[in-house]
C-alpha positions, 0 to 999 in steps of 0.5 A: 217810583218814577214821578210824572216829571221824571217820565216827562223829562225822560220822554223828551230826552228820548224824542230829542236823542232820536231826532239828533240820530236821524239829523246825522243821517243828512248833513243838509237837514236841520233838527226841525226838518227832522221833527217836521219829516217825522211828524208828517210821516206819522200823521200821514200828512206827506206834503210835497214842499219840494225841499230836499230829503223829503223822503225817509231813506233806508238808514232813517227807516232802520232808526225808526224800526229800532225806536218804535215809540218815537213817533207816538212820543213825538206827537205827544210832545211836539209842541214843546219840542218845537218850542225849544228849537231856536229860531223857529216859526210856524210852518204847517203843523211844526215849526221850522228852523231857519238855520241861520247864523244867528241861531247859534247865539241865544239870550240866556238868563241864569238865576241862582236859587241857592240860599246863600245867593237867591237874592242877587241879580240874575245874569243876562247872557248871549252865549253861543249854543255850542257852549258846554254845561261845564262852562256855565257851572264855572261862570255860576261859581264865579258869579254866585259863589256856588262850588261846582260840585254842589251845583244842580242846573236846570233850564226852563222856557215860558211854555214848559212847566217842568225844568229840564236838567242839564246833567252832564257838564260835557254836553252843550246848550244845543244837546239839551235844546236850550232856546233863546230866551230860556232861563238857567236855574242854579240850585245848590245841593244840601250837603247836610241832607246829603250827608244824612242820605249817605249815612242812611244808605251806609246804615241800611247797608250794614243792616242787610250785611248783618242780616245776611250773616245772621242767615248764614250762620243759621244755615251753618248751624243747621248743616252742622246739626245734620252732619252730627245727626248723620254721624250719630246714625252711622255710628249706631248702625255700626 
C-alpha cells in the first residue's frame, strides 16, 4: 500500500513535472509564472497585469487536457510548491520569481544522518541550482565517508514536513525544486537489512517456483490418469 508520505511526494513531483512541461512552451516565462498562470486560471482569478504570456496558448491548453488533475493538485500544494521556488516573494495569491542571476546560486546545508558520521559537522555550501545530484553524492562520500552506492539523499525546507528524495543522480537541484536555505539529509542503506531483504525475496521466489512445479506435477499426473482411463476404456470396447 502507498503511504501518505509517498502519495504527497508523488503529487508534488507530478505538479512540478507538469509545470516544467508548461514552462517549455515559452522561453520567457519562469516556473513561478507558470504556477501563477495555472492557479489563477483554476480559481477564475484572471488578473490583467500586462505581463507577457498572460493567456494560455493552444499548446498549453493541450497540456492541461492531457493532465486533468494538475489544477486540482496545484491548488492543494500551491503553498509548498511556491516555498520551493527560489527567490520568490508574495505577489497576489501565488509568489513570483524575480528570475535574477543570484537565484541560480543557493545556500545549502548538507547533514549526515548515517550512523558512522551523524556526529560530524554539517556542510554549508553555496551551490548552483544546475548542480547534479551525482556531484552532491561525490561530495558527501568525501566529507562523510558514505559510499555513493549506499547513499539515500533527501531534501527538506522549513515549512515542508515531508523530505523529498533526490533519487536520480543525473537530475539537478533545480529539477527537484531545491530552494535557498534547504537542508539535504544523507542517509546510508543498512547493508545487513538489505541482504536480509534480498534473502527473503530469493526465498519467496524459490517457494513460488516450488509451488508452481508441484502444481504442474499434479496436473501432469491427472492428465496421465485420464489418458490411462481412456486407453483402458478403448481397449475394453475393442
